[in-house]
C-alpha positions, 0 to 999 in steps of 0.5 A: 509676666505676673508680678510676684503675689508678695509685696516688701514690707510696708514699713521703713526699714530699720536703722541697721539694715544691710544691703541684700542685692540690687536688682534691675528691675522691682520684679526681679527684686520682689521675685528674689524677696520672695526667698527672703520671705519663705524664710519667715523675715520681712524684706524691704525694696528701694530704687536707687541710680544703680537698680532696685536695692533689696534690704533685710535686717543686719542681723539676717544678712548672712543667711540671707545671702546664702539663701539668695546664692542659693536660688540664683544658682539653680535658676540658671538656664530656667525657664529653659528656651525652646527647642531650637527645631520646634517650627521643624517639630510642627510641620512633621514629614509624612511624604518619606516615612510613607515611601520608605513604608511603600519600598518595604512592602513592595520588596516584600512582596517580592520576597514572597514569589522568590524568597530564597533568591532574594535572601541570599543575595541581600540578608546580613550574613557576617562571614560573605561581608568580611570573607567575601566583600560582599559590602552591600549586605548590612544595607540591603538587610534592611528591606528584608523581613521574615514574615509579615508580623515581622514586616508590620511592626517595623512599618508601624514603629518606623514610619513615627521615628523616621519621620521624627528624625527628618523633622529633628535633622532636616528631611535630607540629613534625616535620611543619611543619618537614619540608614548610616546608623542602620548600616553601621549597626549592622557592620558592627554587629557582623564584625563582632558575630563574624566567627560565630556565622551571624545571619539576620535580616529586618528594618529594626536596626534601622528603627532602633538607629533613628531612636538611637538618633533622637537620644543622641540630639536630646543628649547634645542639646541637654550638654548646652544647658547643663551647669555645675553639678546638674547632669539630670538634664542629660541623664533623662533622655538617655534614660528614657532612650535605653528603656525603649531599647530595653522594652521594645528591643528585647523580649522573643528568643528569635529577637536579635538584641544585638543588631538593636542594641548595635543600631541604637549604639551608633544612632547616638553617637551620630545624632551626639556628632550632629550639628543642628541643620 
């Protein structure tokens, strides 16, 4: 690691100097000395049995101490540690998402042959879920699509989202969380739309559930590194996830915004609760 670009003042310290800090290495002492130089003041480093002493003129000791304290506070948790799952992310799963895409394509082919029968059995119908006990519908609706454009959009986005979820949570847990967040989102939609006779279908709830899972995991990781008064690391992934939800989860009149938002919310909560694999 390169040494700091500035060296301490070569002249010996004046008789009236003050101890600004003691550091375990010359590099650490010189790094803090940069703070003093940034104030336009000289500093001296002296080696002793207790470590490297950072000395400054006594009349500036109070001001230097305040700036060094601010520097130490801002340096907590920096540089950040690499993600614990960086190795998993480097080997992003492909087979699982590909099988999921092939499954969606196969079911859509069956829909083309017998659309009415399949959709009547599998689409999300709030009344049939709660009044007739057909509790499989929040899950089966994730595999049905209205048309080829609907299917294509979910295939493209879903492939990359599911791959990222499996890389982050592991293959088995990735499958489980992906469908759990989506199914919970559909249940939430059905419960909130019971008296409106809500009906819907499509894998987009799973796609946004996966986005929520990744957002929740990023927030959980950020919470572990938050120091007093610094919540930006938590706000950033939440803001990014919400922005993607707004950009791609709403738009055309027929878009099921409620299902997208519900899947995202369930994914965030599950991602927050899930421990690292």
